C-alpha positions in Angstrom: -28.8 -46.6 -19.2 -25.9 -44.1 -19.3 -23.8 -44.0 -16.1 -25.0 -40.3 -15.3 -22.1 -38.4 -13.7 -21.2 -36.1 -16.4 -22.0 -32.8 -14.3 -19.6 -34.1 -11.7 -16.5 -32.5 -12.8 -14.4 -35.0 -10.8 -16.6 -37.8 -9.6 -14.4 -40.5 -11.1 -16.5 -43.5 -9.0 -15.1 -46.7 -8.7 -15.7 -49.8 -6.6 -11.9 -49.9 -5.7 -12.2 -46.2 -4.8 -15.1 -47.1 -2.2 -12.9 -49.8 -0.7 -10.0 -47.7 -0.6 -11.9 -45.4 2.1 -14.0 -47.9 3.8 -16.7 -47.3 4.6 -23.1 -26.8 17.4 -26.3 -25.8 17.0 -27.4 -23.1 19.6 -28.0 -24.6 23.0 -31.8 -24.8 24.1 -33.3 -21.4 25.1 -35.0 -21.6 28.3 -36.8 -18.5 27.4 -38.4 -19.2 24.1 -41.3 -17.2 23.2 -44.7 -19.0 23.4 -47.6 -18.4 21.4 -49.0 -14.9 21.5 -52.1 -15.7 20.4 -52.8 -19.7 21.0 -56.3 -20.5 21.9 -55.0 -24.1 22.7 -56.9 -25.8 25.5 -55.4 -28.4 27.8 -56.5 -32.0 27.7 -60.1 -31.3 27.7 -62.0 -34.3 28.8 -59.0 -36.1 28.5 -60.8 -38.7 26.6 -57.2 -40.2 25.2 -54.5 -41.6 26.8 -52.2 -38.8 28.0 -54.8 -36.1 28.1 -54.3 -35.8 31.6 -52.5 -33.1 32.7 -55.1 -30.1 33.0 -52.5 -27.9 34.2 -51.2 -27.0 30.7 -52.6 -23.6 30.0 -51.7 -22.5 26.6 -48.5 -21.1 27.8 -45.1 -21.9 26.6 -41.9 -21.2 28.0 -41.3 -19.4 31.4 -41.6 -15.9 29.8 -44.5 -16.9 27.2 -47.8 -15.1 26.5 -50.3 -17.4 27.3 -53.1 -18.1 24.6 -56.1 -15.7 24.7 -58.4 -18.3 25.9 -56.3 -21.2 27.1 -57.8 -23.3 29.9 -56.6 -26.3 31.4 -58.4 -29.5 31.2 -61.1 -29.1 33.8 -61.8 -32.8 33.9 -58.6 -34.4 32.2 -58.5 -37.9 33.3 -55.8 -39.9 33.9 -55.6 -42.6 31.4 -52.6 -45.1 31.0 -50.3 -42.6 29.5 -51.2 -39.7 31.5 -48.6 -37.0 31.5 -46.5 -36.7 34.8 -44.4 -34.7 32.2 -47.6 -32.8 30.7 -48.3 -31.9 34.5 -44.8 -29.9 34.5 -46.3 -27.6 32.3 -49.2 -26.6 34.3 -47.5 -23.8 35.8 -47.6 -21.8 32.5 -51.2 -21.2 33.7 -49.7 -19.0 36.5 -47.8 -17.0 34.1 -49.9 -16.6 31.3 -50.9 -13.2 30.3 -53.6 -14.3 28.2 -57.1 -13.7 29.0 -58.8 -16.3 30.8 -55.6 -18.1 30.8 -55.9 -20.8 33.9 -54.3 -24.1 34.9 -56.7 -27.0 35.1 -58.4 -27.9 38.3 -59.2 -31.4 38.1 -56.7 -33.0 35.8 -54.7 -35.8 37.1 -51.4 -37.4 36.3 -51.6 -40.7 35.1 -49.7 -43.7 36.2 -46.9 -43.0 33.7 -45.6 -40.0 31.5 -46.1 -42.0 28.6 -46.1 -40.1 25.2 -47.3 -36.9 27.0 -44.5 -36.7 29.6 -42.0 -37.1 26.7 -43.0 -35.0 24.0 -43.8 -32.1 25.9 -46.5 -30.1 27.6 -47.5 -26.2 28.0 -45.4 -24.2 30.2 -41.7 -25.6 30.1 -42.2 -27.6 26.9 -41.6 -24.8 24.6 -39.1 -23.2 26.3 -36.7 -26.1 26.2 -38.4 -27.1 23.0 -37.9 -23.6 20.9 -36.8 -25.0 17.7 -40.3 -26.5 16.7 -42.0 -24.2 19.3 -43.7 -21.5 17.1 -46.7 -19.3 18.4 -50.0 -19.9 17.4 -53.1 -22.4 17.6 -50.9 -24.7 20.1 -49.9 -21.9 22.6 -46.0 -22.2 21.3 -46.3 -25.6 19.6 -45.4 -27.3 22.8 -49.2 -27.2 23.3 -51.8 -26.3 25.8 -52.5 -30.2 25.5 -50.6 -32.5 27.1 -48.2 -33.4 24.4 -48.9 -35.7 21.8 -51.5 -37.8 23.3 -53.7 -35.0 24.9 -57.0 -34.1 23.6 -56.1 -30.4 22.9 -55.4 -28.8 19.5 -51.4 -28.9 19.8 -51.3 -32.7 19.7 -49.2 -33.3 17.1 -47.5 -30.1 17.4 -46.6 -31.1 21.1 -44.5 -33.9 20.0 -42.4 -31.3 18.2 -42.5 -28.8 21.1 -39.6 -30.7 22.8 -37.1 -30.4 20.1 -34.3 -28.5 21.9 -32.7 -25.3 21.1 -33.5 -21.8 19.1 -36.0 -19.3 19.7 -39.4 -20.1 20.5 -40.8 -19.1 17.0 -38.5 -21.2 15.0 -36.3 -18.0 14.3 -32.9 -17.9 14.4 -30.3 -15.6 16.4 -29.6 -13.8 12.9 -33.3 -12.7 12.4 -33.5 -9.0 12.5 -29.8 -8.4 12.3 -27.7 -7.5 9.5 -25.4 -10.5 8.4 -22.1 -10.8 10.2 -21.0 -12.4 7.2 -19.9 -9.9 4.1 -22.2 -9.7 1.0 -19.2 -10.1 -1.2 -18.5 -13.5 0.3 -21.7 -15.4 -0.6 -23.7 -16.0 -4.2 -20.2 -15.8 -6.1 -18.8 -19.0 -4.9 -16.2 -17.7 -2.4 -14.8 -20.1 0.1 -15.5 -19.0 3.5 -13.2 -20.2 6.3 -14.3 -21.7 9.4 -12.7 -23.9 12.3 -14.4 -27.0 13.6 -12.7 -29.8 15.4 -9.5 -27.9 15.6 -9.2 -27.9 11.9 -9.8 -25.2 9.4 -12.4 -26.0 7.0 -14.3 -24.0 4.3 -17.8 -23.9 2.7 -19.7 -21.8 0.1 -22.7 -19.8 0.6 -25.9 -18.8 -1.4 -28.6 -16.4 0.2 -31.8 -15.6 -1.6 -31.1 -12.4 -3.8 -34.3 -10.8 -2.2 -32.9 -11.8 1.3 -35.0 -10.2 4.4 -33.7 -10.3 7.4 -37.2 -10.8 9.1 -38.2 -13.7 7.5 -37.3 -16.9 8.4 -35.6 -19.1 5.4 -35.0 -22.8 4.7 -31.6 -24.1 5.1 -30.4 -26.8 3.0 -27.3 -28.6 3.3 -25.3 -29.9 0.0 -22.8 -32.6 0.7 -20.5 -33.4 -2.1 -19.5 -37.0 -3.5 -16.1 -38.5 -3.2 -13.7 -36.5 -5.7 -15.9 -33.7 -5.6 -15.8 -30.3 -3.4 -17.7 -27.5 -2.5 -16.8 -25.4 -6.0 -18.6 -28.2 -7.6 -21.8 -28.2 -5.5 -21.7 -24.0 -6.4 -21.6 -24.7 -10.2 -24.3 -27.4 -10.3 -26.6 -25.4 -8.0 -26.5 -27.4 -5.0 -27.8 -30.6 -6.7 -30.0 -28.2 -8.9 -32.3 -27.3 -6.0 -31.3 -23.6 -5.9 -33.2 -22.6 -9.3 -36.1 -24.7 -7.9 -36.1 -22.9 -4.5 -37.0 -19.7 -6.1 -35.3 -17.6 -3.7 -37.1 -19.2 -0.6 -34.2 -21.0 1.0 -30.5 -20.3 1.9 -27.9 -23.0 0.6 -24.5 -24.1 2.1 -21.9 -26.5 0.8 -19.4 -27.7 3.1 -16.2 -28.7 1.7 -14.8 -32.4 2.9 -11.5 -33.7 4.0 -8.7 -36.0 3.0 -5.9 -37.6 5.4 -7.4 -35.5 8.1 -6.9 -32.6 6.8 -9.2 -29.9 4.6 -9.2 -30.6 1.0 -7.3 -28.3 -0.9 -8.8 -29.9 -4.4 -11.5 -32.3 -5.2 -9.3 -35.5 -5.7 -10.0 -37.9 -2.7 -11.9 -35.4 -0.9 -14.9 -36.8 0.9 -16.6 -37.6 4.1 -14.9 -40.2 6.3 -15.8 -38.3 9.4 -12.9 -39.6 11.9 -13.8 -38.8 15.4 -17.1 -37.0 14.3 -15.1 -34.2 12.5 -16.8 -34.1 9.6 -20.3 -33.8 11.9 -18.6 -30.7 14.0 -18.3 -29.2 10.7 -22.0 -29.5 10.1 -22.3 -28.3 13.5 -20.4 -25.2 13.2 -21.6 -24.1 9.5 -25.3 -24.4 10.8 -24.6 -22.2 13.8 -22.8 -19.8 11.7 -25.2 -19.4 9.1 -28.0 -19.4 12.0 -26.3 -16.6 13.8 -25.7 -14.5 10.9 -28.9 -15.2 8.6 -32.7 -15.5 9.6 -33.1 -19.3 9.5 -36.2 -21.2 10.1 -34.7 -23.7 12.8 -37.4 -26.0 12.5 -36.8 -26.3 8.5 -33.0 -27.4 8.0 -32.5 -30.0 5.5 -29.5 -32.3 4.0 -28.7 -33.7 0.8 -26.0 -35.7 -1.0 -24.9 -38.3 -3.7 -22.8 -41.5 -2.6 -20.4 -40.2 0.0 -22.4 -37.0 0.6 -25.3 -39.1 0.6 -23.8 -41.1 3.5 -23.1 -37.8 5.2 -26.4 -36.6 4.9 -27.5 -39.9 6.5 -25.0 -39.5 9.3 -26.0 -35.8 10.0 -29.7 -36.7 10.4 -28.9 -39.9 12.5 -26.8 -37.6 14.9 -28.6 -34.4 14.8 -32.5 -35.2 14.5 -34.7 -32.1 14.8 -36.1 -33.7 18.3 -32.9 -35.0 19.6 -30.0 -33.2 21.8 -28.3 -30.6 19.6 -30.5 -31.4 16.6 -31.5 -29.5 13.7 -32.3 -32.1 10.6 -36.0 -31.9 9.7 -35.3 -34.1 6.5 -32.8 -35.5 4.1 -32.6 -36.6 0.6 -30.0 -39.5 -0.3 -29.0 -40.4 -3.7 -27.2 -44.0 -3.8 -26.4 -43.7 -0.5 -24.6 -46.0 2.2 -23.0 -45.8 5.6 -19.7 -44.5 4.9 -19.1 -41.8 7.6 -19.7 -44.0 10.6 -22.3 -46.2 11.4 -25.6 -45.0 12.8 -29.0 -46.4 14.0 -31.8 -43.5 14.1 -33.8 -43.3 17.2 -35.5 -40.2 16.6 -37.7 -39.5 13.4 -36.5 -37.5 10.4 -38.3 -37.1 7.1 -36.4 -39.5 4.7 -36.2 -39.3 0.7 -33.8 -41.6 -1.3 -33.1 -42.7 -5.0 -31.0 -45.7 -5.8 -30.0 -47.6 -9.1 -31.1 -51.3 -9.3 -27.6 -51.8 -11.2 -25.4 -49.5 -9.0 -22.0 -50.8 -9.5 -20.3 -48.6 -6.5 -22.7 -49.0 -3.5 -25.2 -51.9 -3.7 -28.7 -50.9 -4.4 -29.4 -53.1 -0.8 -27.5 -50.4 1.0 -29.9 -47.8 -0.2 -33.1 -49.8 0.9 -31.6 -50.6 4.1 -30.8 -46.7 4.9 -34.6 -46.3 4.0 -35.7 -49.1 6.2 -33.7 -47.7 9.2 -35.5 -44.4 9.1 -38.9 -45.9 8.5 -38.6 -47.8 11.8 -37.7 -44.4 13.7 -40.3 -42.6 11.6 -43.3 -45.3 12.9 -43.5 -46.5 9.4 -45.0 -49.9 8.7 -42.0 -51.2 6.4 -42.6 -52.8 3.2 -39.7 -53.2 0.7 -40.0 -50.7 -1.7 -41.0 -51.8 -5.1 -38.1 -52.4 -7.2 -38.5 -50.7 -10.8 -39.0 -53.6 -13.7 -40.2 -51.6 -16.5 -39.7 -48.2 -17.5 -37.1 -45.5 -16.0 -38.0 -45.4 -12.0 -40.8 -46.2 -9.6 -41.2 -44.3 -6.1 -42.8 -46.0 -3.2 -44.1 -44.2 -0.1 -43.9 -46.3 3.0 -47.3 -46.6 4.9 -48.3 -45.7 8.5 -45.4 -43.4 9.2 -46.1 -40.8 11.9 -47.3 -37.5 10.8 -44.9 -35.0 9.3 -42.1 -37.9 9.1 -42.8 -39.5 5.5 -40.5 -41.9 3.8 -40.0 -42.2 0.2 -37.8 -44.3 -1.8 -37.3 -44.2 -5.6 -36.0 -47.0 -7.8 -34.4 -46.5 -11.0 -33.2 -48.2 -13.8 -29.6 -47.3 -13.7 -25.6 -47.4 -12.2 -24.1 -45.1 -9.7 -25.4 -41.5 -10.5 -27.4 -38.6 -8.7 -28.9 -37.8 -12.1 -31.1 -41.1 -13.1 -32.5 -41.5 -16.8 -30.4 -39.2 -18.7 -27.3 -38.1 -17.0 -28.2 -34.5 -18.0 -28.1 -33.3 -14.1 -30.4 -30.3 -13.8 -33.0 -32.0 -16.4 -32.9 -35.2 -14.3 -36.5 -36.1 -13.2 -35.1 -36.4 -9.4 -34.5 -33.0 -8.2 -38.2 -31.6 -8.6 -39.5 -34.6 -6.5 -36.8 -33.9 -3.9 -37.6 -30.1 -3.7 -41.2 -30.8 -3.3 -40.5 -33.2 -0.7 -38.5 -30.6 1.6 -40.9 -27.8 0.3 -43.8 -29.9 2.3 -42.7 -28.9 5.6 
């Protein structure tokens, strides 16, 4: 099996090299627009725990348009997970403009807020939870039902409703505006300067050729490996995902650091993340792209190999969509480990990984451990992924994960590489499954 690093110009990995280095997104929008045509109902009948708050009325946010027929749960019962938090959304009924929108008349709060209280209700839930709060059947995705446990149509979407930040429909501040970044600065490998954590940094940007500022696009962050840089990410088309995207995503490649300074070349460039300064770079880049282009704030992804995989993991762990200042919906990690500061995820992020069974730089078990961490956060029933014994690779999907937060791990017969099987870069088997994984959301 070839150690497949051929397309990485300066990626000269060694175990000694690894030992040598050791191991803001927008503020929440309280006036996020709710679902303009939602017909979601409150906990009608409240037959499940947490379907208690009859007061959620299809509205979302303090200036929302209510659902056209969204009514409260007229007989929602309390249940053990009944929603004191869900009840907070009841005031939306008084603000709805949809015909027939009314607050529930008999829904009673349960003894505890349970999942309903935490995962958001109608009303205030989508205002504060704008990143996942797009309009539609669940009235602003925070939903007319009492969060995840309620009986209304917005159940699972209600969980997303409290994500925090952004506009209510998942569109970034740059939607509908001409970009403030000159067209000569992207799609050509130009370095764009940015300041983060009092350090001058840079990144490279690609925008769809047919870019439409009224259409929200996926945003994919590609982190390079040690001894790599943003130039390399541009040349290899962001881990070969750019051509697969068919002009349906914006790509960005931040540049790493070396010795507490921005890298001027690839040698030694990585993601040590001292004092979370690399995480601050991610925050700054995401905000700048969101402010200048139309980004789907519910569909921001990260990917990377080795040190870049480490930084992808760290970004997802610290900035999960649904957490404070969070924005990451899913990640893909190639041969990763925790090298950018340890973190144990507490909120779900969809997770894809590949790792070679003969990895001579970062042990195979490291990759399995990262997947296990997110499997726990994603509510999966963990089972050790099948290790390839014959053939090129085998992929395992963990079972029992919460809806929308899968965990997939691919074991391949090879060494430390982002290009398993053949070392031919874009012709490796792994990149199409990664794009498919991202594109399902």
